[in-house]
C-alpha positions as MATLAB code, in Angstrom:
seq = 'XXXXXXXXXXXXXXXXXXXXXXXXXXXXXXXXXXXXXXXXXXXXXXXXXXXXXXXXXXXXXXXXXXXXXXXXXXXXXXXXXXXXXXXXXXXXXXXXXXXXXXXXXXXXXXXXXXXXXXXXXXXXXXXXXXXXXXXXXXXXXXXXXXXXXXXXXXXXXXXXXXXXXXXXXXXXXXXXXXXXXXXXXXXXXXXXXXXXXXXXXXXXXXXXXXXXXXXXXXXXXXXXXXXXXXXXXXXXXXXXXXXXXXXXXXXXXXXXXXXXXXXXXXXXXXXXXXXXXXXXXXXXXXXXXXXXXXXXXXXXXXXXXXXXXXXXXXXXXXXXXXXXXXXXXXXXXXXXXXXXXXXXXXXXXXXXXXXXXXXXXXXXXXXXXXXXXXXXXXXXXXXXXXXXXXXXXXXXXXXXXXXXXXXXXXXXXXXXXXXXXXXXXXXXXXXXXXXXXXXXXXXXXXXXXXXXXXXXXXXX';
ca = [
      32.413  -28.318   -2.140;
      31.879  -29.737   -5.623;
      32.408  -33.400   -6.481;
      33.494  -34.235  -10.033;
      32.221  -37.345  -11.799;
      34.941  -38.712  -14.083;
      34.513  -40.627  -17.355;
      36.669  -43.795  -17.002;
      37.180  -43.940  -20.769;
      39.267  -40.759  -20.999;
      39.234  -39.112  -17.532;
      37.082  -36.222  -18.764;
      34.588  -34.614  -16.391;
      31.031  -35.858  -16.959;
      29.515  -33.458  -14.445;
      29.711  -31.932  -10.984;
      27.478  -32.103   -7.920;
      27.614  -30.284   -4.629;
      28.774  -32.524   -1.787;
      26.397  -32.682    1.183;
      27.722  -31.248    4.445;
      27.173  -32.903    7.813;
      24.459  -30.362    8.627;
      22.733  -30.979    5.286;
      22.724  -34.731    5.939;
      21.211  -34.110    9.384;
      18.507  -31.824    8.000;
      17.702  -34.271    5.187;
      17.122  -37.073    7.697;
      14.971  -34.746    9.806;
      12.907  -33.918    6.727;
      12.452  -37.635    5.987;
      11.501  -38.248    9.618;
       8.817  -35.582    9.473;
       7.453  -36.892    6.160;
       7.217  -40.394    7.595;
       4.437  -39.386    9.980;
       1.995  -38.981    7.100;
       3.578  -41.394    4.594;
       3.200  -44.371    6.952;
      -0.558  -43.723    7.058;
      -0.833  -43.593    3.274;
      -2.376  -46.804    1.943;
      -0.201  -49.273    0.051;
      -2.392  -48.737   -3.001;
      -1.712  -44.974   -2.911;
       2.028  -45.553   -2.524;
       1.983  -47.908   -5.505;
       0.149  -45.271   -7.565;
       3.130  -42.953   -7.109;
       5.502  -45.742   -8.134;
       3.476  -46.264  -11.324;
       4.102  -42.614  -12.224;
       7.772  -43.074  -11.383;
       7.940  -46.166  -13.596;
       6.556  -44.187  -16.536;
       9.217  -41.509  -16.032;
      12.018  -44.072  -15.881;
      10.806  -45.553  -19.185;
      10.572  -42.079  -20.727;
      14.136  -41.254  -19.630;
      15.621  -44.650  -20.500;
      18.147  -43.351  -23.040;
      19.289  -40.504  -20.791;
      19.789  -42.829  -17.813;
      21.674  -45.346  -19.948;
      23.964  -42.719  -21.468;
      24.774  -41.280  -18.045;
      25.532  -44.781  -16.759;
      27.966  -45.412  -19.601;
      29.691  -42.047  -19.265;
      29.985  -42.331  -15.482;
      31.173  -45.916  -15.002;
      32.089  -47.348  -18.394;
      29.381  -49.960  -18.919;
      28.923  -50.613  -22.679;
      25.890  -48.663  -23.869;
      23.818  -51.701  -24.819;
      24.355  -53.175  -21.357;
      23.315  -49.828  -19.846;
      20.119  -49.874  -21.885;
      19.495  -53.474  -20.821;
      20.042  -52.436  -17.212;
      17.185  -49.913  -17.394;
      14.885  -52.387  -19.161;
      15.665  -54.999  -16.542;
      14.854  -52.598  -13.723;
      11.523  -51.689  -15.291;
      10.588  -55.379  -14.954;
      11.433  -55.265  -11.256;
       9.398  -52.081  -10.731;
       6.454  -53.746  -12.494;
       6.776  -56.671  -10.110;
       6.735  -54.411   -7.031;
       3.724  -52.510   -8.395;
       1.769  -55.688   -9.078;
       2.647  -57.576   -5.902;
       3.443  -54.990   -3.222;
      -0.141  -54.625   -1.941;
      -0.582  -58.404   -1.871;
       2.666  -59.029    0.016;
       1.921  -56.360    2.621;
      -1.758  -57.206    3.109;
      -3.019  -58.392    6.490;
      -2.943  -62.159    6.907;
      -5.268  -64.088    9.192;
      -3.232  -66.757   10.981;
      -5.915  -67.998   13.357;
      -9.698  -67.687   13.311;
     -11.448  -69.890   15.823;
     -14.606  -69.076   17.707;
     -14.234  -65.602   19.154;
     -10.508  -65.486   18.367;
      -9.242  -63.646   15.308;
      -5.463  -63.317   15.085;
      -3.876  -61.553   12.141;
      -0.405  -60.481   11.024;
       0.091  -56.925    9.800;
       3.113  -55.222    8.241;
       4.268  -51.768    9.296;
       7.191  -49.620    8.098;
      10.303  -48.949   10.160;
      10.713  -45.229    9.473;
      13.616  -43.537    7.679;
      15.574  -45.971    5.493;
      19.146  -45.034    4.591;
      19.980  -46.512    1.173;
      23.672  -46.627    0.233;
      24.076  -47.827   -3.345;
      27.032  -49.153   -5.374;
      28.090  -48.040   -8.830;
      28.154  -51.201  -10.967;
      24.446  -51.283  -11.908;
      23.497  -47.699  -11.061;
      19.740  -47.584  -11.684;
      19.092  -51.159  -10.591;
      21.138  -51.048   -7.427;
      19.771  -47.710   -6.240;
      16.224  -48.770   -6.927;
      16.643  -52.188   -5.253;
      16.592  -50.381   -1.936;
      14.441  -47.361   -2.686;
      11.276  -48.698   -4.345;
      10.449  -51.592   -1.987;
      11.248  -49.384    1.007;
       8.790  -46.746   -0.211;
       6.030  -49.230   -1.016;
       6.425  -50.694    2.466;
       5.766  -47.211    3.886;
       9.274  -46.038    4.792;
      10.743  -42.731    3.718;
      14.208  -42.923    2.141;
      17.490  -41.061    1.995;
      19.661  -42.330   -0.859;
      23.435  -41.893   -0.866;
      24.555  -42.701   -4.428;
      28.027  -43.942   -5.255;
      30.461  -41.103   -5.841;
      31.221  -42.691   -9.236;
      27.614  -42.718  -10.496;
      25.894  -39.928   -8.612;
      24.390  -38.293  -11.702;
      22.424  -41.347  -12.852;
      21.498  -42.508   -9.345;
      20.357  -39.050   -8.286;
      17.860  -39.328  -11.147;
      16.040  -42.048   -9.181;
      15.150  -39.525   -6.482;
      14.570  -36.713   -8.970;
      12.094  -38.842  -10.936;
      10.332  -40.025   -7.785;
       9.773  -36.422   -6.772;
       8.711  -35.536  -10.306;
       6.161  -38.348   -9.949;
       4.556  -36.325   -7.182;
       5.692  -37.972   -3.971;
       4.987  -35.831   -0.901;
       7.859  -33.592    0.099;
      10.502  -35.365    2.172;
       9.501  -38.927    1.288;
      12.336  -39.503   -1.216;
      15.625  -37.702   -0.571;
      19.250  -37.752   -1.670;
      22.592  -36.793   -0.154;
      25.749  -36.562   -2.261;
      29.321  -37.532   -1.529;
      31.855  -40.286   -1.006;
      32.151  -42.752    1.860;
      32.387  -40.046    4.514;
      28.870  -38.858    3.622;
      27.624  -42.429    3.852;
      29.060  -42.654    7.371;
      27.364  -39.371    8.306;
      24.053  -40.760    7.062;
      24.332  -43.981    9.085;
      25.237  -41.926   12.175;
      22.030  -39.887   11.918;
      18.610  -40.767   13.370;
      17.697  -43.430   10.818;
      15.552  -46.494   11.492;
      16.790  -48.963    8.870;
      19.887  -49.289    6.673;
      20.088  -50.877    3.219;
      23.556  -51.274    1.723;
      25.166  -52.959   -1.273;
      28.943  -52.824   -1.527;
      32.152  -54.197   -0.066;
      32.287  -56.523    2.911;
      34.574  -54.124    4.776;
      32.125  -51.214    4.560;
      29.176  -53.509    5.221;
      30.771  -54.682    8.449;
      31.291  -51.068    9.533;
      27.623  -50.302    8.851;
      26.535  -53.448   10.694;
      28.584  -52.412   13.737;
      27.004  -48.938   13.771;
      23.502  -50.358   13.320;
      24.148  -52.875   16.087;
      24.952  -50.089   18.526;
      21.771  -48.281   17.494;
      19.888  -51.601   17.607;
      18.351  -51.047   14.168;
      18.026  -53.439   11.242;
      20.645  -53.596    8.500;
      20.088  -55.227    5.107;
      23.524  -55.944    3.641;
      24.536  -57.334    0.254;
      28.308  -57.448    0.243;
      31.281  -59.048   -1.494;
      31.475  -62.313   -3.373;
      33.969  -64.738   -4.871;
      31.514  -66.975   -6.640;
      32.699  -70.382   -7.858;
      31.544  -72.208  -10.968;
      31.964  -75.956  -11.313;
      32.094  -77.704  -14.708;
      31.807  -81.470  -14.617;
      33.062  -83.595  -17.509;
      29.506  -84.485  -18.565;
      28.448  -80.829  -18.964;
      27.108  -79.445  -22.238;
      30.014  -77.168  -23.145;
      27.873  -75.173  -25.556;
      25.648  -74.123  -22.655;
      28.685  -73.642  -20.420;
      30.504  -71.225  -22.700;
      27.406  -69.186  -23.565;
      26.670  -68.725  -19.880;
      30.118  -68.384  -18.342;
      31.414  -65.726  -20.706;
      28.678  -63.395  -19.462;
      28.944  -64.718  -15.918;
      32.558  -63.527  -15.751;
      32.995  -60.697  -18.255;
      29.669  -58.823  -18.192;
      30.218  -55.218  -17.126;
      33.991  -55.742  -17.367;
      33.715  -58.337  -14.598;
      32.437  -55.760  -12.104;
      29.515  -57.793  -10.784;
      29.104  -59.063   -7.218;
      27.831  -62.444   -8.426;
      30.320  -62.760  -11.291;
      32.114  -66.095  -11.498;
      35.478  -65.323   -9.958;
      36.813  -68.893   -9.560;
      36.262  -71.567  -12.221;
      36.770  -75.239  -11.338;
      36.897  -77.671  -14.270;
      37.083  -81.473  -14.150;
      40.539  -82.584  -15.318;
      39.438  -84.588  -18.358;
      38.008  -81.480  -20.054;
      40.263  -78.845  -18.460;
      42.466  -78.093  -21.483;
      39.462  -77.968  -23.791;
      37.635  -75.449  -21.578;
      40.713  -73.232  -21.294;
      41.049  -73.208  -25.093;
      37.360  -72.391  -25.551;
      37.710  -69.370  -23.254;
      40.830  -68.160  -25.050;
      39.123  -68.548  -28.425;
      36.081  -66.626  -27.195;
      38.104  -63.763  -25.713;
      40.033  -63.412  -28.973;
      36.755  -62.290  -30.581;
      35.867  -59.689  -27.946;
      36.062  -55.979  -28.780;
      37.527  -53.703  -26.113;
      36.744  -50.042  -26.643;
      34.880  -46.854  -25.921;
      31.706  -48.008  -24.144;
      29.537  -45.380  -25.792;
      30.034  -47.222  -29.119;
      27.461  -49.964  -29.689;
      29.966  -52.538  -31.002;
      31.980  -52.495  -27.767;
      31.892  -55.662  -25.637;
      34.287  -54.663  -22.838;
      34.610  -51.133  -21.521;
      36.914  -49.658  -18.868;
      36.967  -50.333  -15.159;
      35.112  -47.738  -13.116;
      38.172  -46.007  -11.624;
      41.944  -45.819  -11.625;
      41.832  -47.166   -8.069;
      40.042  -50.290   -9.285;
      42.527  -50.687  -12.167;
      45.490  -50.433   -9.808;
      44.068  -53.109   -7.506;
      43.353  -55.475  -10.399;
      46.880  -55.082  -11.787;
      48.293  -55.865   -8.347;
      46.156  -59.006   -8.034;
      47.251  -60.288  -11.450;
      50.916  -59.435  -10.790;
      50.730  -61.364   -7.515;
      49.403  -64.425   -9.332;
      52.062  -64.253  -12.046;
      54.851  -63.822   -9.472;
      53.668  -67.031   -7.789;
      53.628  -69.058  -10.990;
      50.299  -68.373  -12.698;
      50.293  -68.601  -16.475;
      48.540  -65.907  -18.522;
      46.646  -67.704  -21.297;
      45.273  -64.450  -22.717;
      45.177  -60.820  -21.609;
      46.858  -59.940  -18.336;
      47.663  -56.330  -19.192;
      46.304  -52.997  -20.350;
      45.575  -52.774  -24.099;
      48.134  -51.019  -26.303;
      45.552  -49.181  -28.418;
      46.478  -45.479  -28.209;
      42.776  -44.562  -28.346;
      42.352  -46.283  -24.981;
      45.550  -45.019  -23.348;
      43.789  -42.578  -20.995;
      41.174  -45.067  -19.874;
      40.971  -47.607  -17.064;
      41.142  -50.519  -19.476;
      42.330  -54.056  -18.775;
      42.234  -56.912  -21.249;
      39.884  -59.826  -20.503;
      42.171  -62.394  -18.920;
      42.412  -66.126  -18.268;
      44.915  -67.436  -15.701;
      45.973  -71.061  -15.222;
      48.495  -72.894  -13.006;
      46.748  -71.374   -9.993;
      48.016  -71.857   -6.429;
      45.932  -71.580   -3.221;
      47.891  -68.566   -1.886;
      47.266  -66.349   -4.909;
      45.206  -63.205   -4.331;
      43.015  -64.023   -7.347;
      41.650  -66.906   -5.239;
      41.732  -65.429   -1.740;
      40.303  -61.975   -2.569;
      37.317  -60.708   -4.504;
      38.489  -59.829   -8.018;
      36.343  -57.037   -9.449;
      37.496  -57.046  -13.049;
      37.741  -59.187  -16.221;
      40.103  -61.838  -14.831;
      39.258  -65.546  -14.535;
      41.452  -68.111  -12.745;
      40.739  -71.674  -13.947;
      41.548  -74.573  -11.615;
      41.350  -78.332  -12.368;
      39.706  -80.839  -10.009;
      39.322  -84.603   -9.856;
      36.387  -85.551   -7.642;
      33.050  -84.214   -6.517;
      34.239  -84.131   -2.917;
      37.360  -82.162   -3.852;
      35.509  -79.506   -5.834;
      32.966  -78.912   -3.059;
      35.852  -78.258   -0.663;
      37.475  -75.903   -3.186;
      34.230  -74.039   -3.837;
      33.635  -73.502   -0.119;
      37.196  -72.392    0.619;
      36.300  -68.692    0.866;
      34.919  -66.249    3.389;
      32.195  -65.338    0.889;
      28.945  -67.116    0.034;
      26.995  -65.011   -2.429;
      26.346  -67.332   -5.368;
      27.672  -70.312   -7.307;
      27.065  -72.167  -10.562;
      27.192  -75.901  -11.348;
      27.253  -77.354  -14.874;
      26.353  -80.997  -15.464;
      23.823  -83.016  -17.456;
      23.326  -85.211  -14.383;
      20.722  -83.155  -12.530;
      20.776  -85.452   -9.507;
      24.477  -84.724   -9.129;
      23.854  -81.030   -9.751;
      21.279  -80.896   -6.949;
      23.553  -82.852   -4.626;
      26.473  -80.481   -5.180;
      24.262  -77.379   -5.001;
      23.048  -78.378   -1.542;
      26.632  -78.661   -0.293;
      27.915  -75.315   -1.573;
      27.693  -72.546    1.026;
      26.010  -69.796   -0.982;
      22.717  -67.929   -0.975;
      22.091  -68.791   -4.628;
      23.305  -71.854   -6.542;
      22.421  -72.082  -10.225;
      22.494  -75.338  -12.166;
      23.209  -75.011  -15.912;
      22.431  -71.282  -15.926;
      23.821  -67.934  -14.857;
      20.486  -66.128  -15.191;
      19.058  -66.177  -11.687;
      18.220  -62.515  -11.117;
      14.434  -62.546  -11.361;
      11.979  -60.241   -9.564;
      10.312  -63.270   -7.986;
      13.533  -64.772   -6.582;
      14.967  -63.734   -3.192;
      18.654  -62.891   -3.382;
      21.258  -62.599   -0.636;
      24.430  -64.197    0.639;
      25.849  -66.511    3.263;
      28.908  -65.827    5.446;
      30.583  -62.469    4.746;
      28.498  -61.869    1.636;
      25.736  -60.287    3.667;
      22.480  -60.733    5.519;
      18.868  -60.239    4.596;
      17.292  -60.757    1.190;
      16.352  -58.604   -1.784;
      13.595  -59.231   -4.345;
      10.572  -61.472   -4.222;
       8.055  -61.531   -1.403;
      10.800  -62.204    1.131;
      12.762  -59.161   -0.053;
       9.747  -56.856    0.069;
       8.897  -57.932    3.609;
      12.450  -57.151    4.778;
      11.398  -53.483    4.703;
       8.437  -53.999    7.036;
       7.994  -54.887   10.694;
       5.646  -57.712   11.569;
       2.893  -57.063   14.108;
       0.428  -59.603   15.402;
      -2.998  -58.226   16.315;
      -4.876  -60.712   18.462;
      -8.609  -60.070   18.933;
     -11.055  -61.926   21.112;
     -14.619  -60.791   20.596;
     -16.594  -60.042   23.788;
];
């Protein structure tokens, strides 16, 4: 059966791929299992050499990957190009530091005793990737898993299978041994088939609901699951904040990629004395934003990835309005006839927010920002933590002592003070509560893909 990949700008068909059958998924995992027997005995330095070749191919195909990303999921073309450049930095980091992170470490050397820690791969890693940052998200699981000595089977998102399949295609073009890097194609049912097969480790980025299902399956198998799931990240603006810094950061923190970012600021809390000013600044900024065909370089906001996502966002906004929310700007699909076929929604600011509105209680994956006033530090910490998620948060204040104090009390895996730019190769990333478990990136993230063994030697 063929799966069509649809352009969210006009619903045209970008391409088609054959969907993997249950038997094909089984045979792919078997192939990866067989390849693991030799790949695990390949030195880290040799594995990294393959990744260097892969990195060169990604750079060579940068424009093709970016164009596919834009056509498949609607990310503005400049953001798609930035996405590839950003991922090249992460690959460079893995290449440079992988051997060091996975090297043996002596933990005790005393007399005849020599105890050391070693790192060994798990086996076949199932990587199930989301669609919002296609190349980055697919590669966040694949490259560190391979360097650590695992073989991989990638299941791309059904919305971005063409660009994400290129990760595996380029790895194989780089000369990896047969069966080390593999791909299966399809929607969620194929992902379930993959998790049900004889895998040894699961890496997943996506919704909390699906992540919980994967965690349950992995628990029954008693295998490790690395899960980066949903988020409803708060941002807090205190009255003493530098509003120039705030607006530069928070526009991108909410509206980048049409708001389809797991760490995007989805709830904004503003101290009452500056509340009206901040609302006006957002409205003024959004009045300058260009919504349009994402393949055009002047476009700031493209379409949502799917009609399903558009329908959900419209329902969430309608719920808020029905309960008294005020639309300061946006709140609807654009009237431009050139965008009439697309999954477009205007960048939106909502005020007069109530606690029972879905825009506060659910993850909002689109360009909609509810802004809520607060009075005290204690109150805003309670508001920020009033969610089942704990992925990230941002705090804006010129009083760094206060910023640190608040950051320590917010239940999130990452809290940024006066910045939204915290995705760095060196920095471990992962959530609290229902936002996931395990870490990506940095030394901690690399070591998630390896088992720790202690070898204790006493000389005769």
